[in-house]
N, C-alpha and C positions, 0 to 999 in steps of 0.2 A: 439959803436954799428954800424954795417954796414948800409949803405944807400940802398944797392941793395942785395937781396937774391934770388937765383934761387930756383924753386920749389923743386928740388932734394936735396937742402941744408937745408931745414927748416922742422920743425915738430911742434907738440903741445907745446913744450917748448918755442917756439918763438911767441906764440899767442899775447903777449903784444906788440910785435914789428911789427906783420904783420896783426893782426885782425883775426876775426873768419873765414871769407870767404877764405883768403889766407891760413890759417892754415889747413882748411878742404881740400883744393885742394892739399896741400903738403902731407897730410895724404893719399889722394887717389893715388897720384903718388907712394908713398912708398908701398901702398897696391896692386899695379899693375893694377889699373884701367886706362882706356884710356883717360887721361886728356890731353888737348892741352898743348904744351910746353909754358913756360913763366917765368916771374920773378916778384919780388915784390919790389916796392919802399917803404921802411919801415917807421914806425912811427917816427923813429929817424930823417929821412930826413924832415918830416913835422915839428917836434919840432924844429929842427935847423933853418928851414925857418922862422917860426913865431917868434922865439926869435931874430934871427939876423935882421929881418925886423922891429922889434918893434911892431908887430901886436898882440902879445899874451895878454898883459894887456887890449888892446882895445877890443879884442874879448871877454874876460872873463867879462869885465865890461858890455858889451851889452847883454851877455848871462845870466847873473844873474837876473832872473825875479822873482817877488813875486809869491806866490802860487795862488794869485787871478788873475794872468795874463790871458788876453783874447786872442782869436785867432789873433785879430788885433795886440796885443802886440808882439806876436811871429813873425808875418809877418814883423813888423817894425824892430825888433831885427835882423832877418835874412837878411833883405835888408841892414842894417847898416854893418853887418859883411861881407857879400859877396862883398859889394862894396870895402872893404879893399883889396880884392884879384885882383880887376880889374887893369890891366896894370902891375901887378907884374911879375917878372922873377925868374926862379929857381936858378940862380947863375951859374957861370962858372963851378965850380968843380962838382956839382950835374948833370949839363947838360952833362958833359963829361962822367960821370959814366953811365947815362941813354943811351947816344948815343952808348957807347961800348956794353952794354947789348942788346940793340935793334939790332945792327948790328950782334952780335953773334947769336941772335935768328934767324935773317934772313938767316944767313949762314947755320945754322942747318936745316932750313926748305927749303933751296934752293930758296929763294924768288927772284923775278925779281928786280934787282937793279934800273931799269928804273922807274917802277911804285911804288916801295917801298913795304915793308912788311905791310900787313893790320893786325892790332891788335885790340883786344877788351881791353878797359881800364875800369876797375871796381873798385869802391870804396870798401874798406875793413876796416870798423871801428872796434876798439877794443871792442866795446860794442854791436856788432851785431853778428848774426848767432851763438849765444850761446844757450845752452839748456834751459836757463831761460829767454832769451831776444833775439828773432829772429831779430826784427827790419828790417824785409824784406822790400826792396824798399825805405828805408829812405834816402839813398844817391844816387848819380848819376852814370850812366854807359854810356860809349861812344863806339860805334861800328865802325868797319872799319876805324880806324884811321891810316893815312899814313904819314910817314915822321917825322923827329925829332921835327920839329917846331909844327906840329899838336899834336904830342904826349906830348910835354911839356905843351902846352895849356890845353890838356885834363887832365893832372895830376893836374894842378892848379885848374881846375874846379871841379875835384873830391875832392880836399882838401876843397874848398869853400863849397861843398855840405854837409860837416860835420855839417854845420850850417843852413840847410834848416829849415823852420818853422815847418815842420812835424817832423824832427829829434829833434829839440829843445823841442817841446811839448811832444814827445814820451819819451825822456829821463827824462823830468821833472816828468811825471806820474810814471816812473819807479824808481824815486829817485836817479838818477845818476848825480853826481856832474859834471858840465861842465869842471872843471879843470882836471877831471880824465880821459877824453876821448882823444883818439888819432885816427889817420887814416893812413892807408897804402893804396897803390894803386896796384892792380893786372894788369899786362900787359901780355896779353895772345894771343897766336896764334888765329887769326880770322878764324873760320871754315866756308867755303863757303857751308853752309848746303843745302842739297836738301830737308831735312825735319828736324823739331825740335819741342821741346815742353817741358813740365814739367811732372814729375811723383812723386807720393807720395808712399813711401814704406808701409804705412798704409793708408787704404782708409779713407779720411777725411770726407766722407759723413756719414759713420756709425762706424768709429773707429776700423774697423776690421783689425787686423794685418796679417790676412791670405789673404788679397786682396791688390793688387797694382793698384792704379788709375793712368791712363795715359791720357794726352791730347796731341794732335799732329796736326801739320799744315805743309803745304808746305813752304819751304824757311826757313828764320831765325826765331828763337824763341822769338825775342823781342816783336812781336805783340801778341804772345800767352800769355806771362807774363803780358802784359799791357791790354789784353782782347779786342783788337781791331779787331781781326779776328775770324771767326767761326772755331771751332776745332772739330776734331774727338775725341770722348771720349770713353775710354775702361776701363774695370775692368778685371784684370787678376789674376788668382789664384797664390798666392805667391810661393807655393810649386812646382806645376806641370808646371806653365807657361801657363796653359789653359786659353783661353779667355772666361770669364764668361758672359760678356755683351759688346755690341759694338753699338755706335751711330756714323754714318757717316754723317758729315755735308756737305752741299753744299758750297764749298769754292770759293769765288769770287776773293779775292785778296791775295797776299802773299808779304812778306818783303824780299828784297834781298839787298846785299850791292853793292855800286858803284865800278866798276872795276878799275877806274883810279883816283878817288878822294875820300876824306874822307866822311864817312856817308853811310846811307841806303836810300832806297826809296821803295815805294809800286808799284806793277805792277799786272796786271790781271793774274789769274791762268790760265794756258793753258786749253783749253776746254776739252781735254782728261783726265785731272786730277781733274776737279772740283767735280765730283761725286765719284771719285775713293778713296778707303781707303788709308790713308797715310801709315799705317802699316798693313802688313799681319800678320797672326797668329804667324808665326815664329819670325818676328821682334819684335812683342809685347812680346812674351815669353822671348826673349833675354833681352829686356829692364827690364822686371820684375825680371829676375835673377840678373841683375846688381843692381837693387834697393834693393833687399834683401841682397846682399853681402855688399853694402855700409851701410845699416842700421845695419847689424850684426857687421861690423867693428867699427862703432861709438857707438854701444850699445843703440841707440835711433832712433825712426822713423825719416826719412829724406824726405825733400822736395828737389828734384833734377831737375836741368835744363840739358837737353841733346840735342845733335844734331847728325844728320847722314849725312855723305858725301858718297853717294852711299851706299855701304854695311858696311861702317866703322862707328862705334859708338864712340862718344866723350861725356864725362861727363864734362859739363861746370862749374857747381858748385853744392854744396850740403850744406844744412843748416838743423838744427833740426826743426821738427814740434813742436811748443810750445803749441798748443791748439787743442786737439783732443777730440771728444766725446767718451764716454765709448763705447766699442765694442757692436754693436747692430746687431742682426740677421735680417733676412728677415721678413717683415710683412706678416702674413698669409693671403691668398686669398681664400682658400677653407676651409670648416668646416666639415670634415668627422667624423661621429659618431662611437664610439667604439662598441656599441651594436645595433643590428637591432631590429625591431618590438617594438619600444618604442618612447616616446616623451621626449625631453630635454628642460627644462625651466630655464631661468635666473631669478628666483623669490625666495621669502622667504629668507632663510639664505644666499642665493647667493647674495642678495642685499647688504650684508655686506662684499662682496668679489669683489670689483670693478676691481681688477687687476688679471693677471695670478697668479696662486698659486706657492709658493715655493715648491720644490719637496717633502720635508719631510712633510710639512703641507698637501699637496695633498694626500700623502700616508696614513696619520693618520686620516684625517677628513672623508674620504670616508667611511671606515668601522664604524667609530664612529657615523656618522649620521644614517647609516643603523641600527645599534644596538639601537639607541635612538628611532627612529621612530617605529621600530618593538616592542619595549617594551611599548611605549605609546599606540599603537593600541591594543596590547594584553590586557593591563590593562583597557583600555576604553571599549572595546567590551566584554571582559571576556573570550576570546579565541584567539588562534593564527590566525592572518589575513594575515600578510605580509609573503610571502614565499620567499625563496632564489631567488635572481635575480629580485624581483619585483621592488625594489627601490634602488637607489645608488646616489652617488655624484661624478661622474667621471669628468674628465677635457677634453675639446676639445680645442686644441691649447693653453693649459695652463689654460683656463678659466673654472671655476666650473659651472656645470649644475646639476640641479635636474633631475634625470632620472627615469621615470616610465615605466615599461614594460606594453604593451597594456593590456594584460590579468589582470595584477595586478591592473592597474588603474581602469578597469571596476569593479573588485571585490571590491576595496576600495570605489568607487563611490556608489556602491549598498548599502554599509554599512554606508553611510554618515548620514542618519537619526539617526542610533544608536549612531554614534560618537557625533552628535550634542546634543542628549539627555544626553549622558554621560558628555558632557561639561556643559550643563545647570545644571546638578545635582552635578557637582563638582567631578565626579569619576576620579580616577587615578591622584588625586591631581591637576586637571586641573582648569582653570579659575583663577580669581583674588584671591579668598580665598586660593586656593591651592598654588598659587605662593607666597602669603604673609606668609602663615602659614607653608608651607612645602618646596617648591622648593628653595626659596631664603635662608632661614635659613640653609638648608642642604648644599647648595653650599658654603655658607660663612664658615660654620663650618669645612668643608673638607679643604678649603684653609687655614684657620687659623691653623688647626692641622698640616698640612704639612709644614707650614711656620716656625714652631718651630723646625723643624729637620735641623741641620747644614748640608749644602750641601757638605761641604768638608769631612764629615764623611761617605758619601754614596759612594758605589762603582759604576762604570759606568752602570752596569745593573740596579741598583736601581734608578739611575738618570733617565734613559730612561723609566723605569716603572712609575716613578712619573710624567713624562711628559704625558704619556698615560693616567694615572689616572686623572690628572688635565684637560686634553683636553676632556676626556669623561664626566667629571663633567660639563664643560662648554657647551658641546653639549646637555646634558640632560637639563641643565638650559634653553638653547635657545629653545629647544623643548617645555618646559613648558611655556616659554614666548609666543610661537606661539599660545597657548591656551588662553592667555590674550588678544592678539590683536583682535581676532574676537569679543569678548565682547565689547571692546572699540570702534572698528570700527562700529559694528552694532548699538551701542547706539547713536553714532554721526550721522550715516546715517539716522536712523529712526527719530531722532529729526529734522534733516535738511529736510527730506522729508515731515514730518508733518507740519513743520513751513512754508516751501515754498508753500505747496498746500492749507493750510487752514488758515494761519495767516498773512503772509507777505503782506504788501501793498506797493505801490510806496513810496519811502522815508524811509522805514524801513531798519534797518541794516541787514547784512547777518547773517545767522545762527551762523557763527563762532564767532560773537561778544559775544554771550552768554556763550562761552566756554573759554574765555580769562581771564587772571589774576590769574589762579591757579598755585601754585608752583609745580615744578617737579625737577628732578635731574639736567637737563641742566640749569634751571633757578637758582637753588641753587648754582651751580658751577659758573655761571656768576656773581651772587651777591657776592660770595666769592672773585672773581677776582677784582670786583669793590671796595670792602672794602679794599683789599690789596693795590690797586692803590691809594686809598684815603689816607691810612697811608703813602705810599711812598711820595705822594705830600706834606705831612707835614714835610718832611726832604729835603730841597732844594738840598743839595749835592748828596743825593741818587737819587732824582728825575731826576737831570741832567744826572747822569750816566745811569739810566735805560732808559731814553728817547732817548739817543744818541748811546749807545753801541749796538753792534750786539747781537742778541739772543745767537749766538754761543759763544761769549766772556763771556756773563753772565753765561752761562751753564758751561763753562770751569772753572770759578772761583768757582761756586757752587760745582762742582765735586771735585776740588782740595782743598776746604776749605781755599783757599787763598784769602783774601779780595783785591779788586782793590785799587790802590794807592789813588784814589779820595775819598775813603770812610773810615771812622773810623772803627776800628775792631769791636767794640761793636755794632755799627749800622749795619754792615754787618752781624754779627751773628744773629741779630734780623730779618734781611731780609731773611736769610737762614731758620731760624726757621719758619717764616710765610709761605715761599714757601713750605717747607717740610710739614707743616700742611695742606696746600691746596692739595698737591699731595697725601698725605696719605688718604684724604677724596675723592678726585675726579680723582686721577691720573691713575685709571684703565680703564677709558673710552677709547675705541679702535677707531683708525682711520680706521682700516682694520682688519677683523677677523683673517687674516693670521698672525701667530705669528712672521713672519719675519719683520714686521713693529713695531718699538718701540712704547710703550704707553707713555703718558706724565710723568708717574712716573719715567721712565728710561731716557727719553729725553724731558725735558720741553721746549725746544727751540720753537717749534710751538706755544705752549700755551703762551709763553712770548710775542708773536706778539700782542695778544689781550691785555695783561697787559700793554705793552708799549703804545698802542693806548689810553687806559684809562689815563695813566700817562700824556700823551701829551694834555689831555683835550678833546679828542674825545668821542663821545657816550653819553649816558644818564644813570642816576642812575637806575639800574634794579628795585630797590624797588619803586622808583617814577613811573617808567613805569608800573609796576604791579598795583600800587595803582590807577593810572589813568584808567587802563583797568577794574579794579574792579568797580570803580565808574560808568564808562559808561555801564558796564554789568548790574549793579543793576538798574541804571536809566532806561535802555531799558526794563529790565524785568518788572519793575513796570509799565511803560507806555504802552508797547506793549502787554505783556502777561496779564496785568491787565485789559485791555479793553475787554477781552473775557468773554463769558458766563461760567457758572460753569463747564459744561461738558468739553468744549474745553480747559478751563484753567487747569482743573484737569489732562487731558491727556497730555497737553503741559508741565506742571510742572513735571509730573512723568517721561516723556521722557527726559526733560531737566536735572533733578537731576541725572538720571541714567548716562547721557552723562558726566555731570560735575564730577561725582564721578569716572568714569572709564577712561576718556581720559587722565588725568595726570599719571595714573598708567602705561599706556603703555610706557611713556617716562622713568619712574623710572625703569621699568623692563628691557628695552633695555639698559639703561645706565650701568646696572650691568653685562651685558653679559661677559665683559672682566675682571671680578673680579679675575680670576685665571691667567690672562695673565702676569702680572709682575713676578709672581713666576715661570710660565712656562719659560719665557725668562731668568730669573736668573739660572734656572736649566739647560737649554740648553747651556747657556754661560759657566757654570761650566764644563759641558761635553765637550764643544768645546775647552776650554782651555787645557783639558787633551789630546784631539786629536791633537791640535797644538803642544804640548810638544812632542808628539809621532811622529810628522812629517806627519800626515795624511792630514791635511788641513792647510791653511795659516793663517786664522783669526778665532777667536773663533766662531763667528756666521755664518761662512761658514757651520757649522753643519746643518743649515736649508736647505742647497742646496744639501745635500746627499739624496739618496733614502733610504727608511726605511730598505731595505735589506742590503744596504751598511753599514748603521749605526749599525745594529745588528751585522754584521761581525766585524766591527771595535771595538765595545764594547766587543765582545767575546775575541778579541786579547788583549785588555787592561786588561780585567778581568784575563785572563790567565797569563799575564805578572806580574800582581800584586799578584798572589797567591804564597804561600811559596814553593810549591812543583812542580811548573811548570816553564818552560822556553819557551818563545814564541818569534816568530819573530816580527818585526815591523808591524803595521797595513798597509793596502794598502794605496798608495798615491792618493789623490783625487783632488789635486789642479787644474790640468788641466780640469778635468770634471766639477768642480765647476765653473771655469771661462767660460767654454763653455755654461753651463746652464744659467748663468747670461746673457750672450750675447743673447742666444735664447729668454730668458724672456723679455729682453728689446725690441726685435723685436715684440714679441707677444703683448707687452703692447701698441704698436702703433695701434693695430687693434681695431675695434668696434665689439664686439661679438654679433651675432644675439640673440634676446630674446628667440627665439623658433627654435628648430631643430627637424627634417629636415626642410630645407627652402622650404616649399611648400606653394604656394601663397594662396590657399583657406583655408589652415590650419592656416596660419598667420592671415588672416582676421577674422576667427572664434574666435581665442584666443586673438586678439589684445587688446580688451578692458579689458581683465583679466590680462594683463601683466603690469609690472611697467614702461614700456617705449613704446613710439609710434614707428611707422615704421621708419626704417633707410633710406628709399627711400624718402627723402625730398629735393626738389630743390627750386630755387627761392630765394627771399630776405626775406621771412617770414618763421620762424620755428614754428611749432605747437607742443604744449604739453598740459599739464593739468594746468589750472589756480588754484593754491593751496593757494594763499594769495592775497587778493584784492589790487588794486591800480596799478599805472603805473609810470615808471620813465625811464630816459635816462642816460647813463653814459658809461664810459670806461669799457670794459670787463676785467676780470682777470681770466684766465683759470688756475685752480689749480688741479694738478693731485694727490697730496698727501701732507702730512705734511712737507716734505722737501721743499716745495715751498710756505709755508704759509707766509714767510717773504716778498714775492713779493707783497702781498696784501696791497693796500693803502686804506685809509679811503675814502668812496664814490664810490669805485669800485663795479661793478656788479660781484658777485661771480659765476663763471661757473665751474661746477665739474661733474664728473660722478655720484656721490652720496655723501651724507653727513651722518655722524653718530653724536651722542652727543658730541664726542670729537672735532668736527668741530665748535661747538657753539661760541668760541671766535672770529671766522671770521664773524659771523652774526652781531657782534657789529660794524664791520667796513663796512659791505656791504650795498649798497643802494638797492640791489635786489638779488634774488637767481635764478639761472637757472641750472637744472641738466638733465643728460641723463636718470636717473632712479629715480622713485619715483611717488607718487600720493598724493591725497588730504588728506590722513590720515598718511602720512609718517612723519618721524622726521623733514625733511626740511620744510614741510608745517606748522607743529605745531609751531616750533620755529620761523619761518618767521612771522607767524601771531602774536605771542607774541611780536616780535620786531616791528611790524607794517610796514614791507617792502614787496613789491610785490614778488611773487614767481611763476615761471612757471617750472613745473617738468615733468619728463618722456618724454623729447623731443627725446631721442634716439640718437641724432646726435649733440647736442650743442657743445661738446668738440671737435668735428671734424670740424664743420662748422664755429666756432667762434675763433678768434685769440685774444690774450691778447692785450690790448690798442685799439682794434676795438670799435667804438662807436655803441652801440645798444640800442634799446628801449624794455623794458620788460613790458608787459601788463598782470597783474595777473587776470584781469577780463575775458579777452577773451582767455587767455592761449596761447599767441603768443609772439614771440621774433622777432622784426623787425631789420634786419641787415642794414637798411638804415634809421635811425631815424631822427626826427627833432632835434632842439636844446635841450640841457638838460632842464629838468623841472620835477617836481613831481606833480601829481594830484591824486585825489581819496583818 
């Protein structure tokens, strides 16, 4: 194998002998990109050197470190290996080859023989600059190297840098055998750059492939890569080359290379250039076009170093970008409303929709909610009340809002007394009795009936109709639940008011104490999970697996019905049976009402986070916790309520029994909202699979990212193609639209939607106390919300945006979320406190937090924006505050 290869002579087939960097440069030469001329000292030369010198066994002996190696171990190993290269020489034959290639390069470039050709000497390891392992910056580079002696020394130093501590540890983490690596050295024409920098063919800040990110500075690019100088930063449209954004830095120093000796130095930027942009729009557009061409050539996003000498552009190197975020759109800054003359509220059903809506759900839920509310008011009042356009559930920047037309709201407010009377009398199947005897049975019966119909036997139109039917049933059920919540809330508030005004003395417990210890669906689900964990702990081999495996791995085995190697087949079957039983009973609890989010029955990975915590010995037995709550409740009822006179005791007990009877029903009712959701998702998945087969979308559940009209059109094509007497063309292709909508959705998700629109100051103050979140305008080190569960504690925050992040929650963390639903209950067993953007003293979060005995501050409006994961905070559930600069951890109250 050759020791020297010129760029024009090599390609991807030679990657084992020249490494990722050199192979990429050779590819760019072949593709006609302006790469500086140069040659490569191959890995064969390195291998021959370490074998002939007897260094190879010594290197490998020092590099073979145990998995428990510390940073200090890597430092010592590196020092040992690099010392082996000190004082070494390349050998006569290799030196002559390098001298010949160096002189030939100088002649091609017309270099001054007196000063010698200046070259850049770059390491090119075989395990770097690959699509799966970039290893950027792990080995050394030497700039402005002059003369054969300096070049030989630089090559030896590059070889030695294969064994830096950072390279050793990086390869160990990647599982790369030290014996399998080699290193080549790129010797490249040194560009006396007037400006230089780096560019990314995909914007690394937001993952958008339609944007090129460029950093630029005067002089050489070494200081840009190392981050030692201020840079101009630009974002350029990949297609048009248009500059989308520009930041021009004040540039004090620049790196230049020495004109007569090896190396570089820094010097002040000339005064006339310090505030001047390094790149004008034309130069930025040219760079962006080159970045796109290089990325297209390699078929993957690229991190590119570039230099300009006057108007001439050079590409110095290119490597794959191995870690990019998902493409994310711009975060909305304005909130224009679709309909005038009305108010928009983030309340009621919207509290179950913390994120922007998927397009299909948005299109289906809006008319479904309107139909449900119209029917309820008509049944309750006895005549039509809601007119067309009075109420809707539109989206603003993707977020759902309840919309009430001004005239419609006034009309409905005027009829409030009639509606309350209808509620009290149980008209229109409202209230607890209506929910228990009519709404829930009817909902469950419909889902059970449609569950018996094989999805594969339905045509596409029938599948879509079933989705509509099930969603309407869920919406009607939620509307019925909304009539349960007032009864439960009123009972709790009236007891609390009467207790605080006429009964409570200093030292008496809070009113919430008398409402604890009653079972509800979230508590039953938690008890089931604890019982499951207790059974697992009785089988050590299974307990060890569950405690240490990732939830994703456990789910993969569950889905495939393949037992892990560590567990006996029979034992694993028992585990699966118990998990299935739990999911059949409780797996319909929703994390988010939008059907784009899987429920536990379909993806139990988030739920397994709580199970694992219990298996590891964290948390307390829910049964014991409830028993303790009951004992304290009864003791205080006897001692505090018992000291009252007959009249006050009679009133107190009537109010208390009412609250105790109705409060748990609220949680039972809310927990069943998603009863139809597993079947909705299975139905959509079946429809999506058919669209994938037809080429309309890329993944089955991309169906949720279609607009309803698009899905209707696609279904019509599928139905026509499936009929015996029709021949139809393929359905439209929606893959690009789907990816664009996902990108926009991710940007929208970064926003904090106002609770009330239009954003009018006096209107916000008027409605603030009625909304489930406080003002978004909160500064300082204290965030204010609603104290919903007493006590105070300090601890690290864990900001969780959805079930996909449940695994990051650690025992003792403070759970910070936009909101929670019953499906979030497993995290309450890990949390030391709860903080939410949305919610109040009667919400799910407050009720479950009180049952768990942990502080809760809800309805802050800004917690997820102001608090970062691992930030230490103090939560005071008594005052309703979150302190961002807390004292040392400790729990009181």
